[in-house]
C-alpha positions as CSV (number, residue, x, y, z in Angstrom):
1,M,6.7,-48.1,-13.8
2,K,8.9,-45.4,-15.4
3,K,9.4,-42.0,-13.8
4,I,10.0,-38.9,-15.8
5,F,11.0,-35.4,-14.6
6,T,9.9,-32.2,-16.4
7,A,10.6,-28.5,-16.1
8,C,10.6,-25.3,-18.0
9,L,13.0,-22.4,-17.8
10,G,13.7,-19.8,-20.4
11,T,13.5,-16.4,-22.1
12,E,14.7,-14.9,-25.3
13,T,17.4,-12.4,-24.4
14,N,18.1,-9.3,-26.6
15,T,21.5,-8.3,-25.2
16,F,21.0,-4.9,-26.8
17,A,17.7,-4.2,-25.0
18,S,17.5,-1.8,-22.1
19,I,14.9,-3.7,-20.0
20,P,16.4,-6.1,-17.4
21,T,14.9,-9.5,-16.9
22,G,14.3,-10.0,-13.2
23,H,12.0,-12.1,-11.0
24,G,9.1,-9.7,-11.5
25,L,9.2,-10.2,-15.2
26,F,9.0,-14.0,-14.8
27,E,6.2,-13.6,-12.3
28,E,4.3,-11.3,-14.6
29,T,4.8,-13.6,-17.7
30,C,4.9,-17.2,-16.5
31,L,5.9,-18.6,-13.1
32,F,4.3,-21.8,-11.9
33,R,5.3,-24.8,-9.9
34,K,4.2,-28.4,-10.1
35,G,1.6,-27.8,-12.9
36,S,-0.2,-25.1,-11.0
37,Y,-1.1,-23.2,-14.2
38,G,-4.3,-25.2,-14.5
39,D,-6.3,-24.7,-17.7
40,K,-4.5,-21.5,-18.7
41,V,-1.5,-23.3,-20.1
42,P,1.3,-20.9,-21.0
43,M,3.1,-21.3,-24.3
44,F,6.3,-22.7,-22.9
45,G,4.3,-24.8,-20.4
46,A,2.4,-26.4,-23.2
47,P,5.1,-29.1,-23.7
48,L,4.9,-30.0,-20.0
49,A,1.2,-30.6,-20.4
50,V,1.8,-32.8,-23.4
51,W,4.5,-34.8,-21.7
52,R,2.3,-35.3,-18.6
53,A,-0.6,-36.5,-20.7
54,R,1.5,-38.9,-22.8
55,S,3.3,-40.3,-19.8
56,E,0.2,-40.8,-17.7
57,A,-1.4,-42.6,-20.7
58,K,1.4,-45.1,-20.4
59,G,1.1,-45.4,-16.7
60,W,4.3,-43.6,-16.0
61,Q,4.9,-41.3,-13.0
62,V,5.5,-37.6,-13.7
63,V,7.4,-35.2,-11.5
64,E,6.8,-31.7,-12.7
65,S,9.1,-29.0,-11.4
66,L,9.4,-25.3,-12.2
67,C,7.6,-23.6,-15.2
68,A,9.3,-20.2,-15.6
69,F,9.4,-18.1,-18.6
70,A,9.9,-14.3,-19.0
71,Q,8.7,-12.1,-21.8
72,P,11.9,-11.4,-23.9
73,A,14.0,-8.5,-22.7
74,G,17.6,-7.8,-21.7
75,K,19.9,-10.0,-19.7
76,T,18.5,-12.0,-16.8
77,V,19.6,-10.9,-13.4
78,K,22.3,-13.4,-12.2
79,K,20.8,-14.3,-8.9
80,V,17.4,-14.8,-10.5
81,Y,18.7,-17.3,-13.1
82,E,20.8,-19.2,-10.5
83,A,17.8,-19.5,-8.1
84,F,15.6,-20.9,-10.8
85,R,18.3,-23.3,-12.0
86,D,19.1,-24.5,-8.5
87,E,15.4,-25.0,-7.8
88,I,15.1,-27.3,-10.8
89,V,18.3,-29.2,-9.8
90,T,17.0,-29.5,-6.2
91,D,13.7,-30.9,-7.4
92,L,15.5,-33.3,-9.7
93,K,17.7,-34.6,-6.9
94,A,14.6,-35.2,-4.8
95,A,12.9,-37.1,-7.6
96,M,15.9,-39.4,-8.3
97,P,16.1,-42.0,-9.6
98,V,14.3,-41.0,-12.8
99,D,14.2,-42.7,-16.2
100,A,14.2,-39.5,-18.3
101,V,14.3,-35.7,-18.1
102,F,12.2,-33.5,-20.4
103,L,13.0,-29.8,-20.5
104,S,11.2,-26.9,-22.2
105,M,13.6,-24.1,-22.8
106,H,14.1,-21.3,-25.3
107,G,17.7,-21.6,-26.4
108,A,18.6,-17.9,-26.3
109,M,18.6,-17.2,-22.6
110,V,21.5,-15.0,-21.5
111,A,22.1,-14.0,-17.8
112,E,24.7,-11.9,-16.1
113,G,27.8,-14.1,-16.1
114,Y,26.1,-16.8,-18.2
115,D,26.1,-16.3,-22.0
116,D,24.6,-19.8,-22.6
117,C,22.1,-20.6,-19.8
118,E,20.8,-23.7,-21.6
119,S,24.2,-25.3,-21.6
120,D,24.7,-24.4,-18.0
121,L,21.4,-25.9,-16.9
122,L,22.0,-29.0,-18.9
123,A,25.4,-29.5,-17.4
124,H,23.9,-29.4,-13.9
125,V,21.1,-31.8,-14.9
126,R,23.6,-34.2,-16.5
127,K,25.7,-34.2,-13.4
128,V,22.7,-35.3,-11.3
129,V,21.3,-38.0,-13.6
130,G,24.6,-39.4,-15.0
131,P,25.6,-40.3,-18.5
132,D,22.9,-42.8,-19.4
133,V,19.6,-41.2,-18.5
134,P,17.9,-39.7,-21.6
135,V,17.6,-35.9,-21.5
136,G,15.2,-34.5,-24.1
137,V,14.9,-30.7,-24.8
138,E,12.3,-28.7,-26.7
139,L,13.6,-25.4,-28.0
140,D,12.3,-22.4,-29.8
141,L,13.8,-22.3,-33.3
142,H,15.2,-18.8,-32.5
143,C,17.9,-20.5,-30.4
144,N,21.7,-20.3,-30.3
145,I,23.1,-23.8,-29.8
146,G,26.2,-24.1,-27.6
147,E,28.6,-26.9,-27.3
148,G,27.3,-27.8,-23.9
149,T,23.8,-28.2,-25.1
150,M,24.9,-30.6,-27.8
151,R,27.1,-32.5,-25.3
152,D,24.6,-33.0,-22.4
153,A,21.2,-33.3,-24.2
154,T,20.3,-36.7,-25.7
155,V,17.7,-35.2,-28.1
156,L,16.9,-31.7,-29.2
157,V,13.7,-31.0,-31.0
158,L,13.0,-27.4,-32.1
159,F,9.8,-25.7,-33.2
160,K,9.6,-26.0,-37.0
161,E,7.2,-23.1,-37.7
162,Y,7.6,-19.4,-37.6
163,P,5.1,-18.2,-36.4
164,H,5.3,-20.8,-33.7
165,V,2.0,-22.6,-34.2
166,D,3.5,-26.1,-33.5
167,V,4.7,-25.9,-29.9
168,S,2.5,-28.9,-28.8
169,D,3.2,-30.8,-32.0
170,R,6.9,-30.7,-31.4
171,A,6.4,-31.7,-27.8
172,E,4.7,-34.8,-29.2
173,D,7.7,-35.4,-31.5
174,L,10.1,-35.1,-28.7
175,F,8.1,-37.6,-26.6
176,N,8.0,-40.0,-29.5
177,V,11.8,-40.0,-29.8
178,M,12.4,-40.1,-26.1
179,E,9.9,-42.9,-25.6
180,G,12.0,-45.2,-27.9
181,A,15.1,-44.3,-25.9
182,I,13.4,-44.8,-22.5
183,E,12.1,-48.2,-23.6
184,G,15.4,-49.2,-25.2
185,R,14.0,-49.6,-28.7
186,T,16.2,-46.8,-30.2
187,K,19.5,-45.1,-29.4
188,P,19.2,-41.4,-30.4
189,V,22.5,-39.7,-31.5
190,M,22.8,-36.1,-32.6
191,A,24.9,-34.0,-35.0
192,T,24.8,-30.4,-35.9
193,W,26.2,-28.3,-38.8
194,D,26.9,-24.6,-38.4
195,C,25.5,-22.7,-41.4
196,R,27.5,-19.7,-40.5
197,M,24.8,-17.2,-41.3
198,I,22.2,-15.1,-39.5
199,G,18.8,-14.0,-40.7
200,V,15.0,-14.1,-40.3
201,F,13.3,-17.1,-41.9
202,H,9.6,-17.1,-42.3
203,T,8.1,-20.5,-42.8
204,T,4.9,-19.1,-44.2
205,R,6.5,-18.6,-47.7
206,E,8.9,-20.2,-50.0
207,P,11.6,-21.3,-50.0
208,M,11.4,-22.0,-46.3
209,R,8.0,-23.6,-46.5
210,G,9.3,-26.2,-48.9
211,F,12.5,-26.8,-46.9
212,V,10.6,-27.4,-43.7
213,D,8.2,-29.7,-45.4
214,K,11.2,-31.7,-46.8
215,L,12.6,-32.1,-43.3
216,M,9.3,-33.4,-42.0
217,A,9.0,-35.9,-44.8
218,M,12.4,-37.3,-44.0
219,E,11.6,-37.9,-40.3
220,G,10.7,-41.4,-39.3
221,K,12.4,-43.0,-42.3
222,D,15.8,-44.7,-42.8
223,G,16.8,-44.3,-39.2
224,V,16.1,-40.5,-39.1
225,L,14.4,-39.7,-35.8
226,S,14.3,-35.9,-35.9
227,L,15.5,-32.9,-38.0
228,S,15.5,-29.3,-36.8
229,V,16.5,-25.9,-38.1
230,A,18.0,-23.5,-35.5
231,H,17.3,-20.1,-37.0
232,G,19.5,-18.5,-34.4
233,F,18.7,-15.2,-32.6
234,P,20.8,-12.4,-34.1
235,W,20.0,-9.9,-31.4
236,S,22.0,-11.9,-28.9
237,D,25.7,-10.9,-28.8
238,I,27.3,-14.2,-27.8
239,K,29.8,-16.4,-29.6
240,E,27.2,-19.1,-30.1
241,M,25.0,-16.9,-32.2
242,S,24.4,-18.6,-35.6
243,S,22.0,-20.8,-37.6
244,R,22.4,-24.5,-37.5
245,I,20.9,-27.8,-38.7
246,I,20.4,-30.5,-36.0
247,A,19.9,-34.2,-37.1
248,V,19.0,-37.0,-34.8
249,T,19.4,-40.6,-36.0
250,D,19.0,-44.0,-34.5
251,G,22.5,-45.0,-33.4
252,D,24.3,-43.8,-36.6
253,K,26.4,-40.7,-35.8
254,A,28.0,-40.7,-39.3
255,K,24.6,-40.5,-40.9
256,A,23.5,-37.7,-38.6
257,E,26.6,-35.7,-39.5
258,K,26.1,-36.3,-43.2
259,I,22.4,-35.3,-43.1
260,A,23.1,-32.2,-41.0
261,R,25.9,-31.1,-43.4
262,E,23.9,-31.6,-46.6
263,L,20.7,-29.9,-45.3
264,G,22.9,-27.1,-43.8
265,Q,24.5,-26.5,-47.2
266,E,21.0,-26.4,-48.8
267,F,19.7,-24.0,-46.2
268,F,22.8,-21.8,-46.7
269,A,22.2,-21.7,-50.4
270,M,18.7,-20.2,-49.8
271,R,20.1,-17.4,-47.6
272,Q,19.2,-14.5,-49.9
273,A,15.8,-15.8,-51.0
274,T,14.6,-16.5,-47.4
275,Q,14.9,-13.0,-46.1
276,P,11.7,-11.0,-45.5
277,P,10.8,-8.1,-47.9
278,Y,11.4,-5.3,-45.4
279,V,10.4,-1.8,-46.5
280,T,11.3,1.6,-44.9
281,L,8.8,3.5,-42.9
282,D,8.5,6.2,-45.6
283,A,7.9,3.5,-48.3
284,A,5.2,1.9,-46.1
285,M,3.4,5.2,-45.6
286,A,3.5,5.8,-49.4
287,R,1.8,2.4,-49.8
288,V,-0.8,3.3,-47.1
289,S,-1.7,6.5,-48.9
290,S,-2.6,4.7,-52.1
291,H,-4.4,1.8,-50.4
292,N,-8.0,1.4,-51.4
293,L,-8.8,-2.3,-51.1
294,P,-11.7,-3.5,-48.9
295,K,-9.4,-5.5,-46.6
296,P,-6.9,-3.8,-44.3
297,M,-3.2,-3.3,-45.1
298,V,-1.4,-4.9,-42.2
299,L,1.9,-3.2,-41.2
300,A,4.2,-5.2,-39.0
301,D,6.3,-2.9,-36.9
302,V,9.0,-5.6,-36.6
303,S,11.6,-3.4,-34.8
304,D,9.3,-2.9,-31.8
305,N,8.4,-6.5,-31.2
306,A,8.1,-7.3,-27.5
307,G,8.7,-11.0,-28.4
308,G,12.3,-10.1,-29.2
309,G,13.0,-7.9,-26.3
310,A,11.8,-4.5,-27.6
311,A,9.9,-2.2,-25.3
312,S,6.7,-2.1,-27.5
313,D,6.4,1.6,-26.9
314,S,8.1,3.1,-30.0
315,T,6.2,5.9,-31.6
316,F,7.8,6.0,-35.1
317,V,4.9,4.3,-36.9
318,L,2.1,6.0,-34.9
319,K,3.7,9.5,-35.5
320,A,3.9,8.7,-39.3
321,L,0.2,7.8,-39.3
322,L,-0.8,11.0,-37.4
323,D,1.4,13.2,-39.5
324,G,0.0,11.7,-42.6
325,K,-3.5,12.2,-41.3
326,V,-4.4,8.6,-42.0
327,K,-8.0,7.8,-41.1
328,D,-9.4,4.5,-40.0
329,A,-6.2,3.0,-38.7
330,A,-5.6,0.8,-35.6
331,V,-2.4,0.0,-33.7
332,A,-1.7,-2.8,-31.1
333,M,-0.1,-2.8,-28.6
334,F,1.6,0.1,-26.8
335,W,3.2,-0.9,-23.5
336,D,2.4,2.2,-21.4
337,P,1.2,1.3,-17.9
338,G,0.9,5.0,-16.9
339,A,-1.3,5.8,-19.9
340,V,-3.5,2.8,-19.1
341,K,-3.9,4.0,-15.5
342,L,-4.9,7.5,-16.6
343,A,-7.5,6.0,-19.0
344,F,-9.0,4.0,-16.1
345,E,-9.1,7.1,-14.0
346,V,-11.3,9.1,-16.4
347,G,-13.3,6.1,-17.6
348,E,-14.9,5.0,-20.9
349,G,-16.3,7.8,-23.1
350,A,-14.1,10.5,-21.5
351,E,-11.3,12.4,-23.1
352,L,-7.9,13.3,-21.8
353,D,-4.6,14.8,-22.7
354,I,-2.1,12.0,-22.8
355,R,1.6,11.5,-23.4
356,L,1.9,8.1,-25.1
357,G,5.0,5.8,-25.6
358,G,8.6,6.9,-26.0
359,K,9.5,5.9,-22.5
360,L,12.5,3.6,-22.9
361,G,15.1,5.8,-24.6
362,P,16.1,6.5,-28.2
363,Q,14.9,3.2,-29.5
364,S,11.4,4.1,-28.5
365,G,11.3,7.5,-30.2
366,A,9.8,10.7,-28.8
367,P,6.5,10.4,-26.8
368,V,3.3,11.5,-28.6
369,D,1.3,14.2,-26.9
370,A,-2.3,14.0,-28.0
371,R,-5.9,14.4,-27.0
372,A,-7.4,10.9,-26.7
373,K,-10.9,9.5,-26.2
374,V,-11.2,6.4,-24.1
375,L,-13.3,3.9,-26.2
376,K,-13.0,0.8,-24.0
377,L,-11.4,-0.5,-20.8
378,E,-10.7,-4.1,-19.7
379,K,-8.9,-5.5,-16.6
380,N,-6.6,-8.4,-16.5
381,V,-6.8,-9.4,-20.2
382,F,-5.4,-12.6,-21.6
383,I,-5.0,-13.1,-25.4
384,Q,-4.9,-16.3,-27.4
385,F,-1.9,-17.1,-29.6
386,G,-2.6,-16.9,-33.3
387,G,-3.5,-19.8,-35.5
388,A,-3.8,-23.3,-34.1
389,R,-1.4,-22.8,-31.3
390,K,-2.8,-23.4,-27.8
391,G,-2.2,-21.2,-24.8
392,T,-2.7,-17.7,-23.6
393,S,-0.6,-14.6,-22.9
394,P,-1.3,-12.0,-20.3
395,I,-1.4,-8.3,-21.5
396,G,-2.6,-6.9,-18.2
397,D,-5.1,-4.0,-18.0
398,A,-5.8,-2.5,-21.4
399,A,-7.4,0.5,-23.0
400,A,-8.6,1.4,-26.5
401,L,-7.9,5.0,-27.2
402,Q,-9.0,7.1,-30.2
403,I,-6.3,9.6,-31.3
404,E,-7.5,11.5,-34.4
405,G,-8.0,8.8,-37.0
406,V,-6.1,6.1,-35.2
407,T,-7.3,3.6,-32.6
408,V,-4.5,2.7,-30.2
409,I,-4.5,-0.3,-27.9
410,V,-2.5,0.4,-24.8
411,N,-1.7,-2.3,-22.2
412,S,0.1,-2.6,-18.9
413,T,1.9,-6.0,-19.3
414,R,4.4,-6.0,-22.2
415,S,3.5,-8.5,-24.9
416,Q,3.5,-8.7,-28.7
417,C,0.4,-8.7,-30.8
418,H,-0.1,-12.4,-31.2
419,S,-3.7,-12.5,-32.3
420,L,-6.9,-10.6,-33.2
421,D,-7.7,-10.7,-29.4
422,C,-5.4,-7.7,-29.0
423,F,-8.2,-5.7,-30.7
424,T,-11.4,-7.7,-30.3
425,K,-11.1,-7.9,-26.5
426,L,-11.2,-4.1,-26.5
427,G,-14.2,-4.0,-28.8
428,I,-12.3,-3.2,-32.0
429,D,-12.8,-5.3,-35.2
430,P,-9.5,-5.0,-37.1
431,S,-10.9,-6.5,-40.3
432,T,-13.0,-3.3,-40.8
433,K,-10.0,-0.9,-40.7
434,K,-8.1,0.5,-43.6
435,V,-4.7,0.1,-41.9
436,V,-3.8,-2.2,-39.0
437,V,-0.4,-1.9,-37.3
438,V,0.9,-4.9,-35.2
439,K,3.9,-4.6,-33.0
440,S,5.2,-8.1,-33.9
441,M,7.9,-9.6,-36.2
442,Q,6.0,-12.7,-37.4
443,H,3.8,-14.3,-34.8
444,F,0.9,-12.1,-35.8
445,H,0.9,-13.7,-39.3
446,A,-1.3,-16.8,-38.6
447,A,-4.2,-14.6,-37.3
448,Y,-3.8,-11.5,-39.5
449,A,-2.9,-12.8,-42.9
450,P,-6.4,-14.1,-43.5
451,I,-7.9,-10.6,-42.9
452,A,-5.3,-8.7,-44.8
453,S,-5.2,-7.4,-48.3
454,E,-1.4,-7.5,-47.9
455,V,1.2,-7.7,-45.1
456,V,4.0,-5.2,-45.1
457,Y,7.1,-5.7,-43.0
458,V,8.3,-2.3,-41.9
459,A,11.9,-1.8,-40.8
460,A,11.3,1.3,-38.7
461,P,13.8,2.3,-36.0
462,G,13.8,0.3,-32.8
463,A,15.4,-2.3,-30.6
464,L,15.0,-5.1,-33.2
465,V,16.0,-3.2,-36.3
466,P,16.6,-6.0,-38.9
467,D,19.9,-4.4,-40.2
468,W,22.7,-6.4,-38.5
469,S,25.3,-3.8,-39.5
470,L,23.7,-1.4,-37.0
471,L,24.2,-3.7,-34.0
472,P,27.4,-3.2,-31.9
473,Y,28.5,-6.8,-31.6
474,T,31.5,-7.5,-29.5
475,K,31.3,-11.3,-29.0
476,A,29.3,-12.7,-31.9
477,D,31.1,-14.2,-34.9
478,K,31.1,-11.6,-37.7
479,T,32.9,-14.0,-40.1
480,Q,29.5,-15.3,-41.1
481,W,26.9,-14.2,-43.7
482,P,25.8,-11.4,-44.3
483,F,28.9,-9.8,-42.8
484,V,31.0,-11.9,-45.4
485,A,29.6,-13.2,-48.7
486,N,30.6,-16.8,-48.3
487,P,32.2,-18.0,-45.0
488,H,32.3,-21.6,-46.3
489,A,34.5,-20.7,-49.3
């Protein structure tokens, strides 16, 4: 009987963000041991559930270790990262000998003293299991791939979709590739090609849609086991920050290198066409004022996306709606535990004077002082991810407040607006609004595009402003696009 070892450790680190990532943030977001999450499977725990089910169906033994993931923020506290890493390593040593290791990580985790946590963890794992045990890793496509990750992992499989509606599907893919290696039917080898560019690449529209479909069509044929696009995470100031293509073939390193290079060159050639059509806040408000379609205009406040490390408390868009006296609008979600507590104090139906948002410094803007009516209160709320993706995300206690013509969802556990649940669990139907603002960069899309007349990506100020020239990089390679026109020339 085969024995496999599984674990999850990760977060997406915005090195420019002001919020530290400590033990409490992991505990608040996702911290379980030995599969104790039960039926509320967290997003990055979903691969563990897939690998357990697939292994047990084959009669294999599964040893499941830590499942720890933190809502994206700033650097992870050094002692917190080291404690989690060492816990996984200790569990692995206790489980030895094992036939394979499966890890669910993000690929953009930075801790104090560790710019590349994934490479560090993999080095420790490889030291325990030796050179011959297959080590498979599933990563978020917003990963920065270090040399150590390529050296010590046997197989890397990344999410292919943005928004990430395919977490479990890619876990299945990784198991399929690893299964062949475990049983000795295949010998996976990897190669990567550095595209030397940074950007944001939505797979919901062309040309990325067609490019991802092409990769999927190539897999499973002519010795190609897996193909992935590492979009990179531009808000991480480390030397590994870049976009890459990863190719996995059956025993043919030269083929993997050739495919990675050719696909990487094709991806680089699409660099201009792939970038989202961002508009300024002023331009977005001008479009709102002329909007008269029956479906809502959905504004994505991309710069205040908690999923990329922002505070989710910036007031720039809300203030523009109030100044413009926009009626029948709704916004989700403001992270403001103090405002939530005050709303619970007065209760549903009551009114109060409140200071909302603007708590985390200049990137959050000035707080909004307003008279608000409490429409709805809910304790300990969990929201589903959008689209077909399985799993839930905690948003804590939440309140729906009415401020003039704008309904504002305020919550106590920082999270981005993944799904319609952000509104509907507070009694608000976003499909009936004229304007809906979501604090999210792209994960909202699967749920909100179907109800929208149009989706507008707003480059308001904030921690995730999509203008790389505004970020004070000190370690990242600035000899890549768009800082230079063609770094491959």
